[in-house]
C-alpha positions in Angstrom: -20.5 29.2 -13.1 -22.1 27.9 -9.9 -20.5 25.6 -7.2 -23.1 22.7 -8.1 -22.2 23.0 -11.9 -18.5 22.8 -11.3 -18.7 19.9 -9.4 -20.9 18.6 -12.2 -18.6 18.9 -14.6 -15.7 17.6 -12.4 -17.8 14.3 -11.8 -18.6 13.8 -15.6 -15.1 14.2 -17.0 -15.2 13.9 -21.0 -17.1 15.9 -23.3 -18.6 15.6 -26.7 -21.5 13.7 -28.1 -21.1 9.5 -28.3 -20.5 8.3 -31.7 -24.0 6.4 -31.5 -26.0 9.3 -30.7 -24.5 11.4 -33.5 -25.7 8.3 -35.7 -29.2 8.6 -34.1 -29.2 12.1 -35.0 -28.0 11.7 -38.4 -30.4 8.9 -38.9 -33.5 11.3 -37.9 -32.8 14.2 -39.7 -30.5 13.3 -42.4 -29.2 16.4 -44.3 -31.6 18.9 -42.8 -30.9 21.1 -40.4 -31.8 19.3 -36.9 -34.5 20.7 -34.5 -32.9 21.7 -31.3 -35.9 20.4 -29.1 -36.2 17.3 -30.8 -32.1 16.9 -30.5 -32.2 17.7 -26.8 -35.2 15.1 -26.3 -32.8 12.1 -28.2 -29.9 13.0 -26.1 -32.1 12.4 -22.7 -33.7 9.4 -24.3 -30.0 7.9 -25.0 -28.6 8.7 -21.6 -31.9 6.9 -20.1 -30.8 3.8 -22.0 -27.4 4.1 -21.2 -28.1 4.3 -17.5 -30.6 1.1 -17.8 -27.0 -0.7 -19.0 -25.3 0.8 -16.3 -23.0 2.8 -18.7 -22.9 5.6 -16.5 -20.1 7.9 -18.1 -21.8 7.8 -21.4 -25.2 8.7 -20.0 -23.4 11.7 -17.7 -21.7 12.9 -21.6 -25.2 12.6 -23.1 -26.8 14.7 -20.3 -24.0 17.2 -20.5 -24.5 17.7 -24.3 -28.4 18.2 -23.8 -27.6 20.4 -21.1 -25.9 22.9 -23.3 -29.2 23.0 -25.7 -31.2 23.8 -23.0 -33.3 26.9 -23.4 -35.6 27.0 -20.1 -35.4 26.4 -16.6 -37.5 23.5 -17.2 -35.4 21.7 -19.4 -32.5 22.5 -16.8 -34.2 21.0 -14.3 -34.6 17.6 -16.5 -31.0 17.6 -17.0 -30.2 18.0 -13.2 -32.9 15.4 -12.4 -31.5 12.8 -14.6 -27.8 13.4 -13.5 -29.1 13.2 -9.9 -30.3 9.9 -11.0 -27.0 8.6 -12.7 -24.8 9.8 -9.8 -27.2 7.8 -7.2 -27.1 4.7 -9.3 -23.5 4.8 -10.3 -23.1 5.7 -6.1 -24.8 2.7 -5.3 -23.2 0.1 -7.6 -21.1 -2.0 -5.5 -18.6 -2.3 -8.4 -17.4 1.2 -7.6 -14.5 2.1 -4.7 -15.9 3.3 -1.4 -14.9 6.9 -2.0 -16.2 7.2 -5.3 -19.3 5.8 -4.5 -19.4 8.5 -1.5 -18.6 11.1 -3.9 -21.3 10.4 -6.6 -24.1 9.9 -3.8 -23.1 13.5 -2.3 -23.4 14.8 -6.0 -27.0 13.4 -6.3 -28.1 15.0 -3.0 -26.5 18.2 -4.1 -28.4 18.1 -7.6 -31.6 16.8 -6.0 -31.9 17.7 -2.4 -35.9 17.0 -2.1 -35.1 13.1 -2.8 -35.0 11.4 0.1 -33.9 8.1 -0.7 -30.6 9.7 -2.2 -30.0 11.2 1.1 -30.6 7.9 2.9 -28.1 6.1 0.7 -25.7 8.7 1.2 -26.2 8.3 4.8 -25.5 4.6 4.7 -22.2 5.4 2.4 -21.2 8.0 5.0 -21.5 5.3 8.0 -19.4 2.8 6.0 -16.9 5.5 6.0 -17.0 6.0 9.4 -18.5 9.4 9.4 -21.2 9.1 11.9 -22.2 12.7 12.6 -22.6 13.7 8.8 -24.7 10.4 8.5 -26.9 11.8 11.5 -27.3 15.1 9.5 -28.4 13.6 6.6 -31.0 11.2 8.4 -32.1 14.3 10.5 -32.7 16.5 7.2 -34.4 13.4 5.6 -36.8 13.1 8.6 -37.8 16.7 8.3 -38.6 16.4 4.8 -41.0 13.3 4.9 -42.8 11.7 8.0 -43.2 8.7 5.7 -39.4 7.4 5.5 -37.7 5.3 8.1 -35.1 8.7 8.5 -36.3 8.7 11.9 -35.6 5.2 13.0 -32.4 5.4 11.3 -31.2 8.9 12.8 -32.1 7.1 16.3 -30.2 3.7 15.5 -27.2 6.0 14.3 -27.3 8.2 17.1 -26.8 4.8 19.6 -24.1 3.8 17.4 -22.6 7.3 17.6 -22.9 6.8 21.4 -25.0 10.4 21.5 -28.1 11.1 23.0 -31.4 9.9 21.1 -33.7 12.3 19.3 -37.0 13.3 20.2 -38.9 11.9 17.3 -42.0 10.0 17.3 -41.6 6.4 16.3 -44.0 3.5 15.2 -44.6 0.7 17.9 -42.3 -1.6 15.6 -39.5 0.8 15.1 -39.4 1.8 18.9 -39.4 -1.9 20.1 -36.8 -2.6 17.5 -34.6 0.2 18.9 -35.3 -0.6 22.5 -33.8 -4.4 21.4 -30.8 -2.8 19.8 -30.1 -0.5 23.1 -30.5 -3.6 25.0 -27.9 -5.1 23.1 -25.4 -2.4 23.2 -25.7 -1.6 26.6 -25.1 -5.2 27.5 -28.2 -5.4 29.9 -30.4 -7.6 27.8 -33.0 -10.6 28.9 -34.1 -13.0 26.7 -37.9 -11.9 27.3 -37.4 -8.3 26.7 -38.2 -8.1 23.2 -41.6 -6.5 22.7 -43.7 -7.0 19.5 -44.1 -6.1 16.6 -40.4 -5.9 15.3 -39.3 -4.2 12.1 -38.6 -6.6 9.1 -40.5 -9.4 10.3 -37.1 -10.2 12.2 -38.7 -11.2 15.5 -36.2 -14.8 15.4 -33.5 -12.6 14.7 -33.6 -10.1 17.7 -34.6 -13.0 20.0 -32.0 -14.9 19.2 -29.5 -12.2 19.6 -31.0 -11.2 22.7 -30.4 -14.7 24.2 -27.1 -14.9 23.1 -26.8 -11.3 25.1 -28.5 -12.9 27.8 -26.5 -16.4 28.5 -23.0 -16.6 27.3 -23.4 -20.0 26.7 -26.7 -19.8 24.4 -26.6 -21.0 20.9 -29.8 -20.3 19.0 -28.7 -22.0 15.8 -32.3 -22.6 14.6 -33.6 -19.3 15.4 -30.6 -17.7 13.4 -31.2 -19.8 10.4 -35.1 -19.2 10.6 -34.0 -15.3 10.3 -31.7 -15.6 7.6 -34.2 -17.4 5.6 -36.3 -14.5 6.0 -34.0 -12.5 3.7 -33.6 -15.1 0.9 -30.5 -16.7 1.6 -28.0 -14.5 -0.3 -30.0 -11.1 0.8 -29.1 -11.7 4.5 -27.1 -9.0 5.7 -23.3 -9.9 6.9 -24.2 -9.3 10.7 -26.9 -11.8 10.7 -24.4 -14.3 8.8 -21.7 -13.6 11.5 -24.1 -14.2 14.7 -25.0 -17.6 13.2 -21.3 -18.4 13.1 -21.0 -17.4 16.7 -23.9 -19.6 17.7 -22.6 -22.7 15.7 -19.2 -21.8 17.6 -20.7 -22.0 21.1 -22.3 -24.9 19.9 -19.1 -26.6 18.8 -20.5 -27.0 15.3 -17.0 -25.5 13.8 -18.1 -26.8 10.0 -21.3 -24.6 10.1 -19.4 -22.1 12.4 -16.5 -21.7 9.7 -19.2 -21.4 6.7 -21.1 -18.7 8.2 -18.2 -16.4 8.9 -16.7 -17.0 5.4 -20.1 -16.1 4.1 -20.3 -12.9 6.3 -16.8 -12.1 5.3 -17.5 -12.4 1.5 -20.6 -9.8 1.6 -18.5 -7.3 3.1 -18.8 -7.7 7.0 -15.5 -7.2 8.2 -15.1 -5.7 11.7 -12.3 -6.6 13.8 -14.0 -9.2 15.6 -14.5 -11.2 12.7 -11.0 -12.3 12.6 -11.1 -12.9 16.2 -13.4 -15.4 15.6 -11.7 -16.9 12.6 -8.8 -17.1 14.7 -10.2 -18.9 17.5 -12.2 -21.1 14.9 -9.1 -22.1 13.2 -7.3 -22.6 16.1 -10.2 -25.1 17.6 -10.2 -26.8 14.4 -6.4 -27.3 14.2 -6.5 -28.5 18.0 -9.2 -30.6 17.3 -7.1 -32.5 14.4 -4.1 -32.5 16.4 -6.1 -34.3 19.0 -6.6 -37.2 16.6 -3.2 -36.9 15.3 -4.5 -35.9 12.2 -1.1 -33.5 11.4 -1.9 -33.0 7.5 -5.1 -32.1 8.7 -4.0 -29.2 11.0 -1.7 -27.8 8.2 -5.0 -27.7 5.8 -6.9 -25.6 8.2 -4.0 -23.8 9.9 -1.9 -22.6 7.2 -4.6 -20.9 4.7 -5.8 -19.0 7.9 -2.4 -17.5 9.2 -2.0 -16.0 5.7 -5.1 -13.7 7.0 -4.6 -13.4 10.6 -1.9 -13.5 13.1 -2.6 -16.1 16.1 0.6 -17.3 18.1 -1.3 -20.5 19.5 -2.4 -21.5 15.7 0.9 -20.9 14.5 2.6 -23.0 17.3 0.1 -26.0 16.4 0.8 -25.3 12.6 4.6 -25.9 13.5 3.8 -28.6 15.9 2.1 -30.8 13.0 5.1 -30.1 10.8 7.5 -31.4 13.5 5.3 -34.6 13.7 5.5 -35.2 10.1 9.2 -34.6 9.9 9.6 -37.2 12.9 7.2 -39.6 10.9 9.8 -39.0 8.0 12.6 -39.5 9.8 11.7 -42.9 11.1 11.6 -44.1 7.7 15.3 -42.6 6.8 13.4 -40.4 4.8 15.7 -37.5 5.9 15.4 -35.3 3.0 11.5 -35.1 3.8 12.1 -34.9 7.4 14.6 -31.8 6.9 12.0 -30.1 4.7 9.1 -30.4 7.5 10.9 -29.3 10.2 12.4 -26.3 7.9 8.6 -25.5 7.3 8.0 -25.9 11.2 10.8 -23.7 12.2 8.9 -20.9 10.0 5.8 -20.9 12.4 7.5 -21.4 15.5 11.3 -21.5 15.7 12.7 -23.2 18.8 15.9 -24.9 20.1 14.4 -28.6 19.5 13.4 -27.8 16.1 16.7 -26.6 15.3 18.1 -29.4 16.8 16.1 -31.8 14.7 17.0 -30.0 11.6 20.7 -30.1 12.3 20.2 -34.1 12.8 18.4 -34.4 9.4 20.9 -32.1 7.7 23.6 -34.2 8.7 21.8 -37.4 7.5 21.5 -35.6 4.3 25.1 -34.6 4.5 24.0 -30.9 4.2 27.1 -29.8 6.4 26.8 -26.2 6.3 23.0 -26.2 6.9 23.3 -28.5 9.7 26.1 -26.4 11.2 23.7 -23.2 10.9 21.3 -25.1 12.8 23.4 -26.0 15.5 24.5 -22.4 15.7 20.5 -21.8 16.4 20.4 -24.6 18.9 23.0 -22.5 20.9 21.6 -19.3 20.6 18.2 -20.6 21.9 19.5 -22.7 24.8 18.1 -21.7 28.2 20.3 -19.3 30.1 19.3 -20.2 33.9 21.1 -23.0 35.7 17.8 -24.3 37.2 15.7 -24.8 33.7 15.6 -28.6 32.9 17.3 -28.2 29.5 19.8 -26.2 30.8 23.7 -26.7 29.3 26.8 -26.4 31.4 30.1 -25.1 29.9 31.2 -28.6 28.6 27.7 -29.3 26.8 28.0 -25.5 25.4 31.6 -26.3 24.2 30.6 -29.9 22.9 28.1 -28.5 20.7 30.4 -25.7 19.3 33.0 -28.4 18.6 30.3 -30.3 16.7 29.6 -27.3 15.0 32.9 -26.7 13.8 33.2 -30.4 12.8 30.0 -29.7 10.2 31.7 -26.6 9.1 35.0 -28.5 8.1 33.0 -31.4 6.5 31.3 -28.4 4.2 35.0 -27.2 3.5 34.4 -23.5 5.3 37.4 -23.7 7.6 37.2 -19.7 8.3 33.7 -20.7 10.2 35.1 -23.9 11.8 37.8 -21.6 13.3 35.5 -19.4 14.8 33.2 -22.5 16.3 36.5 -24.1 17.7 37.2 -20.7 19.3 34.0 -20.1 21.0 34.0 -23.8 22.2 37.5 -23.0 24.0 35.9 -20.0 25.8 33.6 -22.6 28.0 36.6 -25.1 28.3 40.0 -23.6 27.6 42.1 -26.4 28.6 40.3 -29.0 26.4 43.3 -30.1 24.2 41.4 -32.0 21.5 39.3 -29.1 20.7 42.6 -26.9 20.6 44.0 -29.9 18.1 41.0 -29.5 15.8 41.3 -25.8 16.0 45.0 -26.1 14.5 43.7 -28.3 11.9 41.5 -25.4 10.5 43.8 -23.0 11.1 46.4 -25.2 8.7 43.1 -25.6 6.3 42.6 -22.0 6.1 46.3 -21.0 5.7 46.8 -19.5 8.9 50.0 -20.9 9.8 51.3 -18.4 12.5 48.2 -18.9 14.3 48.3 -22.7 14.2 51.9 -22.5 15.1 50.7 -20.6 18.0 48.0 -22.9 19.0 50.1 -25.8 18.9 52.6 -24.5 21.0 49.9 -23.8 23.5 49.1 -27.5 23.7 52.7 -28.2 24.4 52.9 -25.6 26.9 50.2 -28.0 28.8 51.5 -31.3 27.8 55.1 -31.3 26.3 54.8 -34.8 25.0 51.6 -34.4 23.1 52.7 -36.8 20.3 49.6 -35.1 17.9 51.0 -31.7 18.4 54.6 -32.4 18.0 53.7 -34.6 14.7 51.4 -31.4 13.3 54.1 -29.0 14.5 56.8 -30.7 12.6 54.5 -31.2 9.4 53.7 -27.5 9.4 57.8 -26.5 9.5 58.3 -29.1 7.0 55.2 -28.1 4.5 55.6 -24.3 4.6 58.8 -23.3 2.7 59.6 -20.3 4.5 59.3 -22.2 7.6 61.2 -25.1 6.6 64.1 -22.9 5.3 64.0 -21.3 8.6 62.8 -23.5 11.5 63.9 -26.8 9.6 65.8 -27.9 13.1 62.5 -27.2 15.0 60.9 -29.5 12.6 63.4 -32.1 13.4 63.3 -31.8 17.0 59.4 -32.1 17.4 59.5 -35.3 15.2 62.6 -36.5 17.0 60.8 -36.3 20.0 57.8 -38.0 18.9 59.9 -41.0 17.6 61.8 -41.2 21.4 58.1 -41.6 22.8 56.9 -43.9 20.0 59.9 -45.4 17.6 57.4 -46.9 15.4 55.0 -43.7 14.7 54.7 -44.3 11.0 53.5 -40.3 10.5 56.5 -38.9 12.4 59.1 -41.4 10.5 57.5 -40.5 7.0 57.4 -36.8 7.9 61.1 -36.7 9.1 62.5 -38.7 6.4 60.7 -36.7 4.0 62.0 -33.4 5.3 65.6 -34.6 4.4 64.9 -36.1 0.9 63.2 -32.8 0.3 66.2 -30.8 1.8 68.5 -32.9 -0.3 66.0 -33.3 -3.6 66.7 -29.4 -3.7 70.9 -29.6 -4.0 70.3 -32.4 -6.4 68.2 -30.2 -8.9 70.8 -27.8 -8.7 73.9 -30.4 -9.1 75.3 -30.0 -5.8 75.3 -33.9 -5.2 77.9 -33.8 -2.1 75.4 -31.5 -0.3 72.4 -33.7 -1.1 74.3 -36.8 0.0 75.0 -35.0 3.3 71.1 -34.2 4.0 70.4 -38.0 3.1 73.2 -39.0 5.7 71.8 -36.7 8.4 68.2 -37.9 7.6 69.9 -41.7 8.0 71.3 -40.6 11.4 68.1 -40.3 12.5 66.2 -42.8 10.8 68.9 -45.6 9.8 66.1 -48.1 8.6 64.4 -46.1 6.1 64.6 -47.2 2.8 64.1 -44.2 0.7 66.8 -42.2 2.3 69.3 -45.0 1.5 67.8 -45.4 -2.2 68.3 -41.3 -2.6 71.7 -41.5 -1.3 72.7 -44.2 -3.6 71.5 -41.8 -6.4 73.8 -38.8 -4.9 76.8 -41.2 -4.7 76.2 -42.6 -8.0 76.2 -38.9 -9.6 79.3 -38.4 -7.6 81.0 -41.6 -9.2 81.1 -43.5 -6.2 79.5 -46.7 -7.6 80.7 -49.2 -4.7 78.7 -46.6 -2.2 76.0 -46.5 -4.4 75.5 -49.9 -5.0 75.7 -50.6 -1.0 72.8 -48.3 -0.4 70.7 -49.6 -3.6 71.0 -53.1 -2.2 70.3 -51.9 1.5 67.2 -50.0 0.1 65.9 -53.0 -1.4 66.5 -55.4 1.5 64.9 -53.1 4.1 61.5 -53.5 2.2 61.7 -56.3 -0.4 57.7 -56.3 -0.8 57.5 -52.6 -1.5 57.1 -52.1 -5.5 58.1 -48.4 -5.6 61.3 -49.0 -3.5 61.9 -52.1 -6.0 61.3 -50.4 -9.0 63.3 -47.4 -8.0 66.6 -49.5 -7.6 66.3 -51.3 -10.4 66.0 -48.4 -12.5 69.2 -46.9 -10.8 71.2 -50.5 -11.4 70.1 -50.1 -15.1 71.8 -46.7 -15.2 74.8 -47.8 -13.2 75.4 -51.5 -13.7 73.2 -53.8 -15.7 74.6 -56.9 -13.9 73.4 -55.6 -10.4 69.9 -55.4 -12.3 70.3 -58.9 -13.4 70.9 -59.9 -10.0 68.1 -57.9 -8.6 65.1 -58.9 -11.4 65.0 -62.6 -10.3 64.7 -61.3 -6.6 61.9 -58.9 -7.1 59.9 -61.4 -9.4 59.8 -63.8 -6.3 59.3 -61.1 -3.6 56.4 -59.1 -5.4 54.1 -62.0 -5.5 51.0 -59.8 -6.2 52.5 -57.1 -8.3 50.1 -55.8 -11.3 51.0 -55.6 -15.0 51.0 -51.5 -14.7 54.4 -52.3 -12.4 56.4 -53.6 -15.4 54.8 -51.3 -18.0 56.0 -48.0 -15.8 59.6 -49.7 -15.5 59.4 -50.1 -19.3 58.3 -46.4 -20.0 61.3 -45.1 -17.5 63.8 -47.2 -19.3 62.3 -45.7 -22.7 62.5 -42.1 -21.0 66.3 -42.6 -20.0 67.1 -44.4 -23.6 68.5 -47.5 -21.4 68.2 -49.6 -24.6 64.9 -51.6 -26.1 66.1 -54.9 -24.9 65.1 -54.0 -21.2 61.9 -52.2 -22.5 60.7 -55.4 -24.1 61.8 -57.7 -21.2 59.6 -55.6 -18.7 56.5 -55.2 -21.1 56.8 -59.2 -21.5 56.7 -59.3 -17.6 53.5 -57.5 -17.6 51.8 -59.7 -20.2 52.9 -62.7 -18.2 50.8 -61.5 -15.6 47.6 -61.8 -17.6 45.0 -64.5 -16.1 46.7 -64.3 -12.7 44.3 -64.3 -10.0 44.9 -60.9 -8.5 45.1 -59.3 -12.3 42.0 -57.8 -13.7 43.4 -56.5 -16.7 43.0 -58.8 -19.7 46.1 -59.3 -22.3 44.3 -57.2 -24.9 44.2 -54.5 -22.0 47.7 -54.9 -21.3 48.9 -54.6 -24.9 46.8 -51.3 -25.4 48.6 -49.9 -22.3 52.0 -50.6 -23.9 51.1 -49.4 -27.4 50.2 -46.1 -25.7 53.5 -46.0 -24.1 55.3 -46.6 -27.1 53.2 -44.0 -29.5 54.8 -41.2 -30.8 58.3 -41.7 -30.2 61.8 -42.5 -32.2 62.5 -44.8 -34.5 63.3 -47.6 -32.0 60.4 -47.2 -29.9 58.2 -47.1 -33.4 59.3 -50.6 -34.3 58.5 -52.1 -30.8 55.0 -50.3 -31.2 54.6 -51.9 -34.8 55.5 -55.1 -33.1 53.0 -54.9 -30.2 50.4 -53.8 -32.9 51.1 -56.7 -34.8 50.5 -59.0 -31.6 47.2 -57.3 -31.0 46.1 -58.3 -34.4 47.5 -62.1 -33.8 46.7 -62.6 -30.2 43.4 -60.3 -29.5 41.8 -59.6 -33.0 38.1 -59.4 -31.6 38.4 -57.8 -28.3 38.3 -54.0 -30.0 41.7 -53.1 -28.9 43.0 -52.5 -32.6 40.1 -50.5 -33.3 40.7 -48.4 -30.6 44.4 -48.0 -30.9 43.3 -46.7 -34.6 40.8 -44.2 -33.2 43.4 -42.7 -30.7 45.8 -42.6 -33.8 43.0 -41.0 -36.0 42.4 -38.2 -33.7 45.9 -37.5 -32.3 47.7 -37.7 -35.7 45.2 -36.9 -38.3 42.4 -35.2 -36.2 39.8 -36.9 -37.8 37.1 -37.3 -35.7 34.4 -38.8 -38.1 36.7 -41.8 -38.4 37.8 -42.1 -34.8 33.8 -42.4 -34.2 33.4 -45.0 -36.5 36.2 -46.9 -35.2 35.1 -46.7 -31.6 31.6 -48.0 -32.5 33.3 -51.0 -33.8 35.5 -51.3 -30.7 32.6 -51.2 -28.4 30.7 -53.7 -30.5 33.7 -56.3 -30.2 34.7 -55.6 -26.7 31.0 -56.0 -25.9 30.7 -59.4 -27.5 34.1 -60.5 -26.1 33.3 -59.6 -22.6 36.2 -57.1 -22.4 34.6 -55.2 -19.5 37.6 -53.1 -18.8 38.7 -52.4 -22.5 34.8 -51.3 -23.2 35.4 -48.9 -20.0 38.4 -47.2 -21.6 36.2 -46.9 -25.3 33.6 -45.4 -23.5 35.8 -42.9 -21.5 37.6 -41.9 -24.8 34.5 -41.4 -26.8 33.4 -39.2 -24.1 36.4 -37.4 -23.8 37.1 -36.6 -27.7 33.5 -35.3 -28.1 33.3 -32.8 -24.6 34.1 -29.7 -27.2 36.5 -27.2 -25.7 37.1 -29.1 -22.3 37.8 -32.5 -23.9 40.7 -33.6 -26.2 42.0 -30.3 -27.5 41.0 -28.4 -24.5 43.2 -26.8 -21.6 44.1 -30.4 -20.4 45.6 -31.4 -23.5 46.3 -34.7 -25.0 48.7 -35.8 -22.8 46.5 -35.6 -19.6 43.6 -37.5 -21.1 45.7 -40.1 -22.2 46.9 -40.3 -18.7 43.5 -40.4 -17.4 42.3 -43.1 -19.7 45.2 -45.4 -19.5 46.7 -45.0 -15.9 
């Protein structure tokens, strides 16, 4: 098989007569044996029809089948001629890729080398592919085959493009004048009066305009360019002509016309590198023009699409500036979310420290502390490093930014990053004790207790009487169980020193008292009451007027049977802080354990000293008495004290709410408590029948005792209706909360938290 036939077969692909061609053959011949010559003609006719419909592959298959039936050189030549035409048409079709077009046109020339138009089209494809030497060869061959074609002129123009010497060929006057114009444009020596007539294609306005633009860099012959374009009937105009119309419009400052012309050139496939350069310049000019009038959204509308196609630093900076101003406008109206979003977009086009700083401030306003910290870090990274720069930051300023960045991380609850930032700040200002204090706080938050201890000691090396460091060190020794056991004396020493410097320092007083109370309570838990009492006495040596130390010592003495000493300490505790409800309630409860007479003496004093006590105080007293089985008389007395507070100006709970709290405290207990519960439920029905309290209690019982959710749901609906009608807002909130909890699925009433936790959330 010849090289030509091999290439034809590779180009055609499939084999076999197409179904519609077989149908035609069967229709013409029926059951008779088909005549070869007629089948051959039918196949070629169908191939021509397929070619007219641009069905190139089908046409090639039909020709291939016909070629198999060929019996003479003439018939084979007919097949080759039609195949060449099909390859030519497919290669000229813009729907095909450049490489496929190149191959098809080469096959067409191979099959029909005498067809000059095939060579010319093949040469154009070679030029598009950058193969100028091969194109020149095709033009040279075509010019030898036919003197009637423009091959000679195209050969000369391509030689100019390839920077080769011009061929010695005879040209028509129009061709020669046009070639001279092209040569003048390429060499850069054009003058506006150099165009000689005639020129090819009636394109005198185009060549005159191009020569004028070449001779004068400020020339903008828009009318001449538009006149030249009109000669090509609009859409037929080549991309280069459209491009130079755009250049003329650019020179004239007509940006809209320039943009449209360049876009048209690009659309018809004219995409030289300088097209992007002009697009870049045009986009930049349009953006700057809009920026001059503060049309910031207009800058973005022009610049963003252009930046998707071109890489232009100035345009990117202009778009960034537009987003910066839009962010600033949003910030002025306190729309910090929009401001942060705009500055983030600005940073995507031109990241700089000013944007980073604004972005950090906007994120702080949105309480995006992690994002703010990252932006502040960017500010530090981008700061000028030369001290003669107007925005130079000295060591104190750099440390300040690092310190502020650490604060943002602390607010974001990222102590590890806060530690790093504090440490960076100390590299610039190692003697800044405030930053060291913040570092110690971050270290403690990150459970780096040893490092925190070291940092606090560094502060005390510089200032032995730094109260904050002493308090924090004492707290560190006290709160960490291992250090409390090993270095408890150090905690006492540090806190004692604080109280020497400031006897009324409340945090130090409480920390020191808590230390001794915790030590004594450990002994109490193990039944070592004498050791517990010793710890409480040691605490009183340091803090003789601390009520809780007296109260705890009273308990230790009572447990040892020293009731007189216990009584003395209980009264002292109360008298030190008679208006503190927690101390008063604790002492009252301990008196009930030891001596009801003392409780009876204390009760009226509590009633008079706690002038704004809440009902919950007395309900808690009743619950504690129930838990310790101190008798229902006292329990009921405490509950009545709670109910007596309903209606007082400082009490928000209604009588119905207080009764619900009491019943929930009593629910599910022994026989004595059950009797009290029945009594108070009767009081709800009697004293607050329309409050919704009874239905709420019944719904709780339905769920907790019977697991009847449907009944509970119905009862809660009735409770909600009654509470809303009665204006029981507090009770209504309890109803809504309980409804949400019991129907919250596995995380609700029967979830891991359990009923007790939920009831505590509801009624505490």
